[in-house]
VOPAGU-2260 file (C-alpha; in pm, 1 decimal, decimal comma):
REM VOPAGU-2260
SITE   aa  ch    i         X         Y         Z
SITE  UNK   A    0   18185,9    7212,7  -10724,5
SITE  UNK   A    1   18465,8    7307,7  -10482,4
SITE  UNK   A    2   18808,0    7437,7  -10568,3
SITE  UNK   A    3   18970,3    7109,1  -10458,7
SITE  UNK   A    4   18737,2    6921,7  -10687,7
SITE  UNK   A    5   18834,6    7140,2  -10989,0
SITE  UNK   A    6   19188,3    7107,1  -10899,6
SITE  UNK   A    7   19174,1    6726,8  -10894,5
SITE  UNK   A    8   18980,6    6728,6  -11227,4
SITE  UNK   A    9   19273,8    6938,8  -11386,4
SITE  UNK   A   10   19562,7    6734,5  -11241,4
SITE  UNK   A   11   19411,5    6386,9  -11282,9
SITE  UNK   A   12   19491,1    6285,0  -10926,4
SITE  UNK   A   13   19272,0    6046,4  -10727,2
SITE  UNK   A   14   19149,4    5694,5  -10805,7
SITE  UNK   A   15   19208,0    5543,8  -11162,5
SITE  UNK   A   16   18835,4    5497,9  -11201,2
SITE  UNK   A   17   18723,3    5824,1  -11052,9
SITE  UNK   A   18   19021,2    6065,6  -11147,7
SITE  UNK   A   19   18813,9    6275,8  -11387,4
SITE  UNK   A   20   18572,2    6542,8  -11262,8
SITE  UNK   A   21   18253,4    6359,5  -11408,4
SITE  UNK   A   22   18009,5    6113,0  -11254,7
SITE  UNK   A   23   18071,6    5860,4  -11531,6
SITE  UNK   A   24   18213,0    5516,6  -11482,2
SITE  UNK   A   25   18536,9    5450,9  -11661,9
SITE  UNK   A   26   18575,8    5133,4  -11861,3
SITE  UNK   A   27   18832,2    4894,7  -11700,5
SITE  UNK   A   28   19068,1    4927,6  -12000,1
SITE  UNK   A   29   19040,5    5288,8  -12072,9
SITE  UNK   A   30   19353,7    5394,0  -11912,5
SITE  UNK   A   31   19547,5    5098,8  -12040,3
SITE  UNK   A   32   19429,5    5141,0  -12394,8
SITE  UNK   A   33   19505,5    5516,6  -12387,6
SITE  UNK   A   34   19862,1    5472,3  -12250,7
SITE  UNK   A   35   19931,7    5187,5  -12490,9
SITE  UNK   A   36   20040,2    5429,2  -12758,5
SITE  UNK   A   37   20273,9    5592,2  -12523,4
SITE  UNK   A   38   20461,4    5269,8  -12438,6
SITE  UNK   A   39   20819,3    5184,8  -12550,4
SITE  UNK   A   40   20924,1    5545,6  -12644,4
SITE  UNK   A   41   21266,7    5598,9  -12799,5
SITE  UNK   A   42   21542,6    5668,7  -12574,7
SITE  UNK   A   43   21662,0    6029,0  -12529,0
SITE  UNK   A   44   22029,8    6031,5  -12664,4
SITE  UNK   A   45   22298,3    6292,1  -12626,2
SITE  UNK   A   46   22573,2    6249,5  -12879,3
SITE  UNK   A   47   22840,6    6122,7  -12904,8
SITE  UNK   A   48   22689,1    5777,1  -12804,7
SITE  UNK   A   49   22734,4    5417,6  -12886,3
SITE  UNK   A   50   22493,6    5148,3  -12880,2
SITE  UNK   A   51   22447,3    4767,4  -12949,1
SITE  UNK   A   52   22147,0    4589,2  -13022,5
SITE  UNK   A   53   22090,3    4226,7  -12997,1
SITE  UNK   A   54   21767,1    4063,2  -13149,8
SITE  UNK   A   55   21711,9    3714,4  -12987,6
SITE  UNK   A   56   21473,2    3473,3  -13157,7
SITE  UNK   A   57   21304,5    3272,7  -12879,3
SITE  UNK   A   58   20958,6    3206,9  -13040,5
SITE  UNK   A   59   20624,1    3288,5  -12885,7
SITE  UNK   A   60   20565,9    3276,6  -12497,4
SITE  UNK   A   61   20918,9    3341,3  -12412,9
SITE  UNK   A   62   20850,8    3678,8  -12237,9
SITE  UNK   A   63   20875,4    3534,7  -11873,8
SITE  UNK   A   64   21220,2    3376,1  -11944,7
SITE  UNK   A   65   21338,8    3729,8  -12068,5
SITE  UNK   A   66   21202,5    3896,5  -11770,5
SITE  UNK   A   67   21356,2    3658,4  -11517,9
SITE  UNK   A   68   21697,0    3695,8  -11701,5
SITE  UNK   A   69   21662,0    4055,5  -11689,1
SITE  UNK   A   70   21593,7    4037,7  -11307,3
SITE  UNK   A   71   21940,7    3886,1  -11269,7
SITE  UNK   A   72   22111,7    4191,9  -11426,7
SITE  UNK   A   73   21911,0    4428,6  -11206,9
SITE  UNK   A   74   22014,3    4223,8  -10896,9
SITE  UNK   A   75   22368,7    4243,8  -10998,3
SITE  UNK   A   76   22349,1    4617,7  -11056,2
SITE  UNK   A   77   22118,8    4686,8  -10743,9
SITE  UNK   A   78   21848,1    4864,8  -10959,7
SITE  UNK   A   79   21474,4    4795,4  -10937,9
SITE  UNK   A   80   21338,1    4482,7  -11113,0
SITE  UNK   A   81   21077,5    4503,2  -11396,8
SITE  UNK   A   82   20726,3    4462,7  -11288,7
SITE  UNK   A   83   20558,5    4121,1  -11329,0
SITE  UNK   A   84   20424,7    4052,7  -11673,4
SITE  UNK   A   85   20624,9    4333,7  -11826,2
SITE  UNK   A   86   20713,3    4322,6  -12195,6
SITE  UNK   A   87   20959,4    4616,4  -12202,7
SITE  UNK   A   88   21202,3    4788,7  -11967,7
SITE  UNK   A   89   21454,4    5067,9  -11981,8
SITE  UNK   A   90   21697,0    5154,4  -11706,4
SITE  UNK   A   91   22032,0    5263,0  -11605,2
SITE  UNK   A   92   22305,8    5019,0  -11496,4
SITE  UNK   A   93   22582,5    5267,4  -11397,3
SITE  UNK   A   94   22820,0    5277,8  -11693,2
SITE  UNK   A   95   22527,7    5185,8  -11933,1
SITE  UNK   A   96   22169,7    5189,6  -12012,7
SITE  UNK   A   97   21979,0    4895,6  -12117,4
SITE  UNK   A   98   21644,6    4878,0  -12305,0
SITE  UNK   A   99   21439,5    4545,0  -12344,4
SITE  UNK   A  100   21155,2    4492,6  -12558,8
SITE  UNK   A  101   20950,2    4179,1  -12609,8
SITE  UNK   A  102   20795,9    4126,0  -12956,0
SITE  UNK   A  103   20566,2    3823,5  -13071,7
SITE  UNK   A  104   20858,1    3589,7  -13160,2
SITE  UNK   A  105   21169,3    3770,0  -13055,6
SITE  UNK   A  106   21316,9    4017,8  -12793,9
SITE  UNK   A  107   21553,5    4310,4  -12844,9
SITE  UNK   A  108   21812,3    4406,5  -12592,9
SITE  UNK   A  109   21983,7    4745,7  -12662,4
SITE  UNK   A  110   22288,4    4878,3  -12473,3
SITE  UNK   A  111   22351,9    5238,6  -12474,1
SITE  UNK   A  112   22682,3    5394,2  -12358,9
SITE  UNK   A  113   22824,0    5749,1  -12376,0
SITE  UNK   A  114   23106,9    5782,2  -12610,5
SITE  UNK   A  115   23419,4    6009,1  -12543,6
SITE  UNK   A  116   23439,8    6301,8  -12790,5
SITE  UNK   A  117   23700,9    6275,9  -13048,0
SITE  UNK   A  118   24002,0    6505,3  -13038,3
SITE  UNK   A  119   23971,6    6827,4  -13227,8
SITE  UNK   A  120   23992,7    6738,8  -13606,0
SITE  UNK   A  121   24061,0    6371,0  -13525,3
SITE  UNK   A  122   23814,0    6080,7  -13582,0
SITE  UNK   A  123   23878,5    5763,2  -13403,3
SITE  UNK   A  124   23714,6    5433,2  -13517,9
SITE  UNK   A  125   23403,3    5421,4  -13288,7
SITE  UNK   A  126   23367,7    5042,0  -13344,4
SITE  UNK   A  127   23681,5    4957,0  -13158,2
SITE  UNK   A  128   23509,3    4978,0  -12826,5
SITE  UNK   A  129   23141,3    4875,0  -12867,0
SITE  UNK   A  130   22872,9    4945,4  -12603,4
SITE  UNK   A  131   22823,3    4577,2  -12558,8
SITE  UNK   A  132   23160,6    4543,1  -12373,5
SITE  UNK   A  133   23003,1    4715,4  -12060,5
SITE  UNK   A  134   22763,3    4425,7  -12010,9
SITE  UNK   A  135   22877,3    4116,2  -11786,5
SITE  UNK   A  136   22979,4    3840,0  -12011,7
SITE  UNK   A  137   22842,3    3580,1  -11800,5
SITE  UNK   A  138   22492,0    3742,9  -11808,8
SITE  UNK   A  139   22502,4    3805,4  -12182,0
SITE  UNK   A  140   22581,4    3439,8  -12246,5
SITE  UNK   A  141   22265,6    3332,4  -12079,0
SITE  UNK   A  142   22033,6    3548,9  -12287,6
SITE  UNK   A  143   21722,2    3321,0  -12393,8
SITE  UNK   A  144   21694,2    3255,0  -12751,8
SITE  UNK   A  145   21930,3    3242,8  -13043,0
SITE  UNK   A  146   22088,0    3555,6  -13186,2
SITE  UNK   A  147   21913,5    3663,4  -13508,0
SITE  UNK   A  148   22037,9    4026,6  -13537,8
SITE  UNK   A  149   22335,6    4195,0  -13381,9
SITE  UNK   A  150   22414,9    4567,3  -13459,8
SITE  UNK   A  151   22686,3    4804,1  -13320,5
SITE  UNK   A  152   22575,9    5181,4  -13375,1
SITE  UNK   A  153   22797,5    5480,7  -13334,6
SITE  UNK   A  154   22659,2    5835,2  -13328,4
SITE  UNK   A  155   22914,8    6113,6  -13374,2
SITE  UNK   A  156   22848,3    6459,1  -13232,0
SITE  UNK   A  157   22824,4    6765,7  -13437,5
SITE  UNK   A  158   23187,2    6878,1  -13354,1
SITE  UNK   A  159   23342,6    6551,7  -13497,1
SITE  UNK   A  160   23459,0    6569,8  -13849,7
SITE  UNK   A  161   23250,7    6383,8  -14111,4
SITE  UNK   A  162   23448,8    6063,6  -14212,3
SITE  UNK   A  163   23603,6    6052,8  -14532,8
SITE  UNK   A  164   23537,8    5779,8  -14804,5
SITE  UNK   A  165   23865,6    5605,0  -14709,2
SITE  UNK   A  166   23784,9    5607,7  -14347,9
SITE  UNK   A  167   23432,2    5472,5  -14421,9
SITE  UNK   A  168   23577,1    5204,9  -14636,7
SITE  UNK   A  169   23811,9    5102,6  -14362,2
SITE  UNK   A  170   23537,9    5096,1  -14095,2
SITE  UNK   A  171   23307,4    4876,3  -14321,9
SITE  UNK   A  172   23586,6    4670,7  -14468,0
SITE  UNK   A  173   23497,2    4776,7  -14829,1
SITE  UNK   A  174   23371,9    5070,0  -15035,2
SITE  UNK   A  175   23048,9    4881,9  -15080,6
SITE  UNK   A  176   22842,0    5078,6  -14834,0
SITE  UNK   A  177   22517,3    5285,0  -14813,5
SITE  UNK   A  178   22498,1    5652,5  -14727,3
SITE  UNK   A  179   22209,6    5888,4  -14700,8
SITE  UNK   A  180   22119,6    6222,0  -14538,1
SITE  UNK   A  181   21828,0    6176,9  -14307,0
SITE  UNK   A  182   21589,0    6367,4  -14092,3
SITE  UNK   A  183   21607,5    6698,0  -14333,7
SITE  UNK   A  184   21978,3    6668,2  -14331,7
SITE  UNK   A  185   21999,2    6672,6  -13948,6
SITE  UNK   A  186   22214,0    6373,7  -13979,5
SITE  UNK   A  187   22398,8    6122,2  -14199,6
SITE  UNK   A  188   22403,3    5750,1  -14176,5
SITE  UNK   A  189   22623,7    5489,4  -14325,6
SITE  UNK   A  190   22579,9    5098,5  -14310,3
SITE  UNK   A  191   22650,6    4804,0  -14534,3
SITE  UNK   A  192   22399,2    4567,2  -14393,7
SITE  UNK   A  193   22688,8    4315,5  -14340,8
SITE  UNK   A  194   22806,3    4089,2  -14065,5
SITE  UNK   A  195   23172,3    4171,9  -13984,4
SITE  UNK   A  196   23447,4    3976,2  -13839,0
SITE  UNK   A  197   23332,6    4039,0  -13479,8
SITE  UNK   A  198   22986,3    3906,4  -13556,1
SITE  UNK   A  199   22798,8    4228,4  -13576,6
SITE  UNK   A  200   22657,2    4467,9  -13835,0
SITE  UNK   A  201   22751,3    4829,5  -13819,7
SITE  UNK   A  202   22567,0    5161,6  -13840,9
SITE  UNK   A  203   22758,8    5489,7  -13813,1
SITE  UNK   A  204   22560,9    5815,6  -13778,7
SITE  UNK   A  205   22688,7    6170,1  -13798,6
SITE  UNK   A  206   22492,7    6418,3  -13599,7
SITE  UNK   A  207   22468,0    6771,6  -13766,8
SITE  UNK   A  208   22182,7    6936,3  -13591,6
SITE  UNK   A  209   21977,9    6654,7  -13410,7
SITE  UNK   A  210   21789,8    6715,6  -13081,9
SITE  UNK   A  211   21829,9    6429,0  -12827,2
SITE  UNK   A  212   21478,2    6309,1  -12882,9
SITE  UNK   A  213   21561,9    6319,6  -13263,3
SITE  UNK   A  214   21877,0    6125,2  -13214,1
SITE  UNK   A  215   21692,7    5849,9  -13026,9
SITE  UNK   A  216   21420,7    5821,3  -13289,8
SITE  UNK   A  217   21681,6    5799,6  -13575,0
SITE  UNK   A  218   21880,6    5520,9  -13393,6
SITE  UNK   A  219   21556,9    5339,6  -13320,5
SITE  UNK   A  220   21451,2    5353,1  -13677,3
SITE  UNK   A  221   21760,6    5228,9  -13829,9
SITE  UNK   A  222   21779,3    4957,1  -13572,6
SITE  UNK   A  223   21433,0    4839,7  -13655,0
SITE  UNK   A  224   21499,8    4850,6  -14023,2
SITE  UNK   A  225   21788,4    4603,1  -13971,4
SITE  UNK   A  226   21581,8    4378,5  -13726,7
SITE  UNK   A  227   21272,9    4362,9  -13951,0
SITE  UNK   A  228   21454,2    4317,0  -14258,3
SITE  UNK   A  229   21630,4    3983,7  -14129,3
SITE  UNK   A  230   21299,6    3890,2  -13961,2
SITE  UNK   A  231   21113,6    3923,5  -14293,3
SITE  UNK   A  232   21393,2    3727,8  -14475,7
SITE  UNK   A  233   21313,6    3426,6  -14251,0
SITE  UNK   A  234   21033,0    3354,5  -14494,3
SITE  UNK   A  235   21283,5    3303,8  -14791,1
SITE  UNK   A  236   21432,7    2972,9  -14695,4
SITE  UNK   A  237   21070,4    2839,1  -14616,9
SITE  UNK   A  238   20960,2    2942,7  -14958,7
SITE  UNK   A  239   21266,6    2788,0  -15125,4
SITE  UNK   A  240   21197,6    2471,5  -14922,4
SITE  UNK   A  241   20842,9    2413,1  -15021,1
SITE  UNK   A  242   20895,4    2472,9  -15394,0
SITE  UNK   A  243   21017,9    2112,3  -15460,0
SITE  UNK   A  244   20701,0    1989,3  -15287,0
SITE  UNK   A  245   20471,1    2208,5  -15489,0
SITE  UNK   A  246   20593,6    2106,1  -15833,4
SITE  UNK   A  247   20493,4    1723,3  -15808,0
SITE  UNK   A  248   20152,0    1823,2  -15663,6
SITE  UNK   A  249   20081,2    2047,0  -15965,8
SITE  UNK   A  250   20204,7    1795,6  -16205,0
SITE  UNK   A  251   19977,5    1523,3  -16044,2
SITE  UNK   A  252   19693,4    1750,5  -16051,2
SITE  UNK   A  253   19726,8    1825,1  -16425,7
SITE  UNK   A  254   19731,1    1445,3  -16496,5
SITE  UNK   A  255   19424,7    1387,2  -16282,3
SITE  UNK   A  256   19233,8    1681,6  -16438,1
SITE  UNK   A  257   19310,1    1534,9  -16782,6
SITE  UNK   A  258   19190,5    1193,4  -16684,2
SITE  UNK   A  259   18853,9    1319,8  -16552,5
SITE  UNK   A  260   18732,4    1377,4  -16909,9
SITE  UNK   A  261   18799,4    1008,6  -17002,4
SITE  UNK   A  262   18672,8     819,4  -16700,9
SITE  UNK   A  263   18424,7     535,4  -16776,5
SITE  UNK   A  264   18327,9     366,8  -16462,6
SITE  UNK   A  265   18227,6     464,6  -16118,8
SITE  UNK   A  266   18520,4     275,1  -15969,6
SITE  UNK   A  267   18757,5     480,4  -16174,9
SITE  UNK   A  268   18596,9     792,4  -16051,5
SITE  UNK   A  269   18616,5     694,1  -15686,9
SITE  UNK   A  270   18991,5     613,6  -15732,3
SITE  UNK   A  271   19052,2     942,1  -15888,4
SITE  UNK   A  272   18857,7    1120,2  -15614,1
SITE  UNK   A  273   19072,8     946,8  -15341,0
SITE  UNK   A  274   19395,5    1075,2  -15521,1
SITE  UNK   A  275   19251,3    1421,2  -15535,2
SITE  UNK   A  276   19174,9    1402,9  -15168,7
SITE  UNK   A  277   19542,0    1314,5  -15092,5
SITE  UNK   A  278   19655,3    1609,2  -15318,7
SITE  UNK   A  279   19438,1    1844,6  -15126,0
SITE  UNK   A  280   19572,3    1714,2  -14801,2
SITE  UNK   A  281   19911,3    1769,1  -14909,2
SITE  UNK   A  282   19846,7    2120,0  -15029,5
SITE  UNK   A  283   19673,0    2215,3  -14715,7
SITE  UNK   A  284   19968,3    2078,6  -14513,9
SITE  UNK   A  285   20226,7    2300,9  -14686,8
SITE  UNK   A  286   19988,8    2594,6  -14669,0
SITE  UNK   A  287   19947,4    2544,9  -14286,6
SITE  UNK   A  288   20330,1    2508,2  -14246,0
SITE  UNK   A  289   20393,9    2841,7  -14439,0
SITE  UNK   A  290   20098,8    3053,6  -14349,6
SITE  UNK   A  291   20249,3    3204,2  -14032,7
SITE  UNK   A  292   20583,4    3273,4  -14173,1
SITE  UNK   A  293   20460,6    3427,1  -14493,4
SITE  UNK   A  294   20208,6    3639,3  -14291,8
SITE  UNK   A  295   20491,9    3762,7  -14055,1
SITE  UNK   A  296   20717,7    3838,5  -14364,6
SITE  UNK   A  297   20450,7    4068,9  -14500,3
SITE  UNK   A  298   20396,0    4246,1  -14163,6
SITE  UNK   A  299   20782,9    4276,8  -14111,4
SITE  UNK   A  300   20835,7    4415,9  -14472,1
SITE  UNK   A  301   20558,0    4662,8  -14411,2
SITE  UNK   A  302   20734,2    4793,8  -14109,3
SITE  UNK   A  303   21072,3    4824,6  -14296,6
SITE  UNK   A  304   20913,0    5024,5  -14564,3
SITE  UNK   A  305   20735,6    5251,9  -14305,3
SITE  UNK   A  306   21056,4    5314,8  -14107,9
SITE  UNK   A  307   21243,3    5405,9  -14433,9
SITE  UNK   A  308   20973,7    5669,6  -14502,9
SITE  UNK   A  309   21003,8    5800,5  -14156,1
SITE  UNK   A  310   21385,0    5847,7  -14223,9
SITE  UNK   A  311   21315,4    6119,5  -14490,2
SITE  UNK   A  312   21620,2    6019,1  -14695,9
SITE  UNK   A  313   21797,8    6246,4  -14927,5
SITE  UNK   A  314   22060,5    6100,6  -15177,9
SITE  UNK   A  315   22424,6    6146,1  -15137,5
SITE  UNK   A  316   22596,7    6148,5  -15468,8
SITE  UNK   A  317   22741,7    5827,7  -15562,7
SITE  UNK   A  318   22602,7    5612,3  -15281,5
SITE  UNK   A  319   22269,6    5419,2  -15265,8
SITE  UNK   A  320   22013,6    5503,4  -14997,1
SITE  UNK   A  321   21862,0    5265,3  -14754,7
SITE  UNK   A  322   21534,4    5269,3  -14956,1
SITE  UNK   A  323   21707,6    5172,9  -15279,5
SITE  UNK   A  324   21909,5    4904,0  -15109,9
SITE  UNK   A  325   21601,0    4740,2  -14988,3
SITE  UNK   A  326   21413,4    4773,7  -15317,6
SITE  UNK   A  327   21707,0    4589,9  -15495,6
SITE  UNK   A  328   21776,6    4332,5  -15224,8
SITE  UNK   A  329   21470,7    4290,5  -14984,4
SITE  UNK   A  330   21193,0    4342,8  -15225,0
SITE  UNK   A  331   21265,9    4068,7  -15461,8
SITE  UNK   A  332   21300,0    3808,1  -15172,4
SITE  UNK   A  333   20960,5    3919,6  -15041,3
SITE  UNK   A  334   20801,3    3888,5  -15386,1
SITE  UNK   A  335   20942,9    3544,9  -15406,2
SITE  UNK   A  336   20762,4    3459,9  -15079,6
SITE  UNK   A  337   20448,9    3633,1  -15219,7
SITE  UNK   A  338   20466,1    3437,6  -15542,7
SITE  UNK   A  339   20494,6    3102,3  -15354,6
SITE  UNK   A  340   20204,0    3195,9  -15126,8
SITE  UNK   A  341   20001,6    3294,7  -15428,4
SITE  UNK   A  342   20110,5    2965,0  -15602,6
SITE  UNK   A  343   19987,6    2763,4  -15286,9
SITE  UNK   A  344   19667,5    2943,9  -15303,4
SITE  UNK   A  345   19597,5    2886,8  -15663,1
SITE  UNK   A  346   19695,8    2514,2  -15628,4
SITE  UNK   A  347   19452,0    2472,9  -15344,8
SITE  UNK   A  348   19166,6    2631,7  -15546,4
SITE  UNK   A  349   19238,8    2406,8  -15839,3
SITE  UNK   A  350   19249,3    2108,8  -15636,5
SITE  UNK   A  351   18919,4    2205,2  -15475,0
SITE  UNK   A  352   18766,2    2269,8  -15823,9
SITE  UNK   A  353   18876,5    1936,8  -15963,4
SITE  UNK   A  354   18757,6    1763,6  -15652,8
SITE  UNK   A  355   18421,0    1942,6  -15682,3
SITE  UNK   A  356   18385,0    1841,0  -16038,6
SITE  UNK   A  357   18483,4    1473,8  -15991,8
SITE  UNK   A  358   18256,1    1468,4  -15673,7
SITE  UNK   A  359   17972,9    1587,5  -15894,5
SITE  UNK   A  360   18033,4    1319,5  -16167,4
SITE  UNK   A  361   18050,1    1040,9  -15875,2
SITE  UNK   A  362   17712,3    1172,7  -15728,7
SITE  UNK   A  363   17541,0    1170,5  -16065,2
SITE  UNK   A  364   17663,2     819,9  -16128,3
SITE  UNK   A  365   17553,8     703,1  -15792,2
SITE  UNK   A  366   17217,5     869,6  -15851,4
SITE  UNK   A  367   17175,8     684,2  -16179,5
SITE  UNK   A  368   17253,9     357,6  -16012,0
SITE  UNK   A  369   16997,8     447,0  -15743,2
SITE  UNK   A  370   16736,9     522,0  -15993,9
SITE  UNK   A  371   16809,8     192,0  -16182,6
SITE  UNK   A  372   16793,2      -4,0  -15849,4
SITE  UNK   A  373   16464,5     183,8  -15764,1
SITE  UNK   A  374   16324,7      80,7  -16108,4
SITE  UNK   A  375   16425,8    -282,5  -16056,4
SITE  UNK   A  376   16284,8    -304,0  -15710,4
SITE  UNK   A  377   15958,7    -154,0  -15840,0
SITE  UNK   A  378   15948,9    -420,2  -16120,5
SITE  UNK   A  379   16021,7    -697,5  -15862,5
SITE  UNK   A  380   15740,6    -558,0  -15651,7
SITE  UNK   A  381   15487,5    -580,1  -15929,6
SITE  UNK   A  382   15600,1    -926,6  -16018,7
SITE  UNK   A  383   15555,5   -1019,9  -15650,1
SITE  UNK   A  384   15196,1    -864,4  -15644,5
SITE  UNK   A  385   15100,8   -1047,4  -15952,1
SITE  UNK   A  386   15238,3   -1374,2  -15819,5
SITE  UNK   A  387   15077,9   -1301,9  -15476,8
SITE  UNK   A  388   14745,8   -1251,3  -15657,2
SITE  UNK   A  389   14786,9   -1570,5  -15836,6
SITE  UNK   A  390   14861,4   -1762,6  -15531,9
SITE  UNK   A  391   14558,2   -1613,3  -15371,3
SITE  UNK   A  392   14336,0   -1731,0  -15654,9
SITE  UNK   A  393   14482,3   -2084,4  -15634,8
SITE  UNK   A  394   14435,5   -2068,5  -15269,0
SITE  UNK   A  395   14061,1   -1966,6  -15296,2
SITE  UNK   A  396   13998,0   -2263,8  -15546,0
SITE  UNK   A  397   14183,2   -2526,6  -15331,1
SITE  UNK   A  398   14015,0   -2425,1  -14998,0
SITE  UNK   A  399   13681,4   -2399,4  -15185,9
SITE  UNK   A  400   13726,3   -2749,4  -15325,7
SITE  UNK   A  401   13781,8   -2911,4  -14980,4
SITE  UNK   A  402   13500,5   -2719,6  -14827,5
SITE  UNK   A  403   13269,1   -2833,3  -15103,9
SITE  UNK   A  404   13379,3   -3180,8  -15048,1
SITE  UNK   A  405   13297,7   -3142,4  -14682,7
SITE  UNK   A  406   12953,9   -3027,6  -14756,9
SITE  UNK   A  407   12903,4   -3326,8  -14994,1
SITE  UNK   A  408   12993,1   -3574,0  -14717,7
SITE  UNK   A  409   12779,1   -3394,5  -14480,4
SITE  UNK   A  410   12481,9   -3410,1  -14737,0
SITE  UNK   A  411   12546,0   -3785,4  -14785,0
SITE  UNK   A  412   12522,1   -3819,0  -14400,5
SITE  UNK   A  413   12207,7   -3634,3  -14362,1
SITE  UNK   A  414   12052,7   -3862,8  -14644,6
SITE  UNK   A  415   12160,9   -4160,4  -14465,8
SITE  UNK   A  416   11966,3   -4070,1  -14160,9
SITE  UNK   A  417   11647,2   -4074,4  -14376,4
SITE  UNK   A  418   11616,4   -3718,8  -14479,9
SITE  UNK   A  419   11516,8   -3635,2  -14834,8
SITE  UNK   A  420   11831,6   -3457,9  -14952,2
SITE  UNK   A  421   11998,1   -3480,3  -15283,2
SITE  UNK   A  422   12367,9   -3456,0  -15215,4
SITE  UNK   A  423   12467,6   -3374,7  -15561,5
SITE  UNK   A  424   12213,6   -3070,4  -15580,5
SITE  UNK   A  425   12314,3   -2953,3  -15242,7
SITE  UNK   A  426   12697,4   -2954,0  -15341,4
SITE  UNK   A  427   12616,5   -2775,7  -15678,6
SITE  UNK   A  428   12431,7   -2508,5  -15484,0
SITE  UNK   A  429   12703,3   -2462,2  -15233,7
SITE  UNK   A  430   12983,6   -2416,6  -15475,5
SITE  UNK   A  431   12945,6   -2047,5  -15541,7
SITE  UNK   A  432   12854,9   -1963,8  -15177,2
SITE  UNK   A  433   13167,4   -2145,9  -15061,6
SITE  UNK   A  434   13388,4   -1972,8  -15326,3
SITE  UNK   A  435   13247,7   -1627,6  -15230,7
SITE  UNK   A  436   13298,3   -1707,8  -14843,1
SITE  UNK   A  437   13637,8   -1814,1  -14897,2
SITE  UNK   A  438   13746,6   -1527,3  -15126,6
SITE  UNK   A  439   13611,9   -1275,6  -14888,6
SITE  UNK   A  440   13805,2   -1441,7  -14594,9
SITE  UNK   A  441   14134,3   -1449,0  -14792,4
SITE  UNK   A  442   14087,9   -1067,4  -14864,1
SITE  UNK   A  443   14011,6    -984,9  -14513,4
SITE  UNK   A  444   14316,9   -1170,0  -14386,9
SITE  UNK   A  445   14542,5   -1004,7  -14650,9
SITE  UNK   A  446   14392,3    -656,3  -14539,7
SITE  UNK   A  447   14459,6    -724,7  -14177,2
SITE  UNK   A  448   14835,0    -829,0  -14239,9
SITE  UNK   A  449   14913,7    -542,9  -14485,3
SITE  UNK   A  450   14760,1    -271,5  -14246,4
SITE  UNK   A  451   14999,7    -372,4  -13982,9
SITE  UNK   A  452   15300,8    -266,1  -14195,9
């Protein structure tokens, strides 16, 4: 192998499918899948900095509308547009940076803006001039979807004084806020998870010894905790809404289950089975309406728990941590959703068991009726056979009688011609022969008819 080939193998230059120094054919998705874990990295943030994050709920399939709206801002600022089919973007727009990320059912738009350092020993309220003010209002008003989460973030640099309890109470509007040391005491964060008069939540972070990469990760984790917390709570109104519909179904099912043991006729069983089928349909309808929302709530809640672990919280005496707040406020709501989901699953299983039990009773009753019907048909067939045999016997006698009469007339005619024939004797001799002939003919005819069926 030449030195050029070795250099290409080390640097990874060349065609994507043959960039490595080996004769193997790469899978078409190898590079895409390898790079997937490196997409959407946190921003690199130098403190002090301000940020505003908007989570817009627009439903599935709205990625293209987001991208087209982002293109308008890019054209306004004269910066390159995101590539076609993009689901995330980060770029500088002069006085601010914008980061866009498309998720399954919502999009996040995060604006970053450098913050002027506070005068020595003086802390100015960083929420008076949020980062969002740098974005054109006309463009902002056209964002696709509906605002689900809005958060202002302020990150103080290491030289800024740490805010006092009175200053924090003034920033958050009350002394009921959350505080925690994070990232091994490299920073302190405060928030109250409330919407303030400007329509936004607030997160304040004091940088003690964070690197730029670390600051970006901390901001992203705190924003994701707030976003996923609210998205998880979308399932709570759904759970509360279906509870009044579950109760009547459970009551009807209990009544029908009690009646199963006292049923007396097939008509009653069929009527009860129809009612059970209706209950099953109603239960499955509720389950179908709630399955996506409950599943999404579990996924969002798991992400909240994971991000809290990544914060590496250390308690501040007298203040609840983010994890403690979520355990007290978010976890019960998620457990309510899980309880409703479990109740629906149990109800569906009970309806299915009752339906199976009743269906088995109906099938057994129908099988009993079928057996009685078959027995009745068998008896009728035997009766018809005896009747047929009787009719055949009478037919043989009647036909034989007429044939013997014909023989008698023939014998008398022969005697009239002068031949010595005793008609009475001839008739007497022909009786058994005629009967045997007629009986044999009738049997043969019946055999021919029955063999055709």
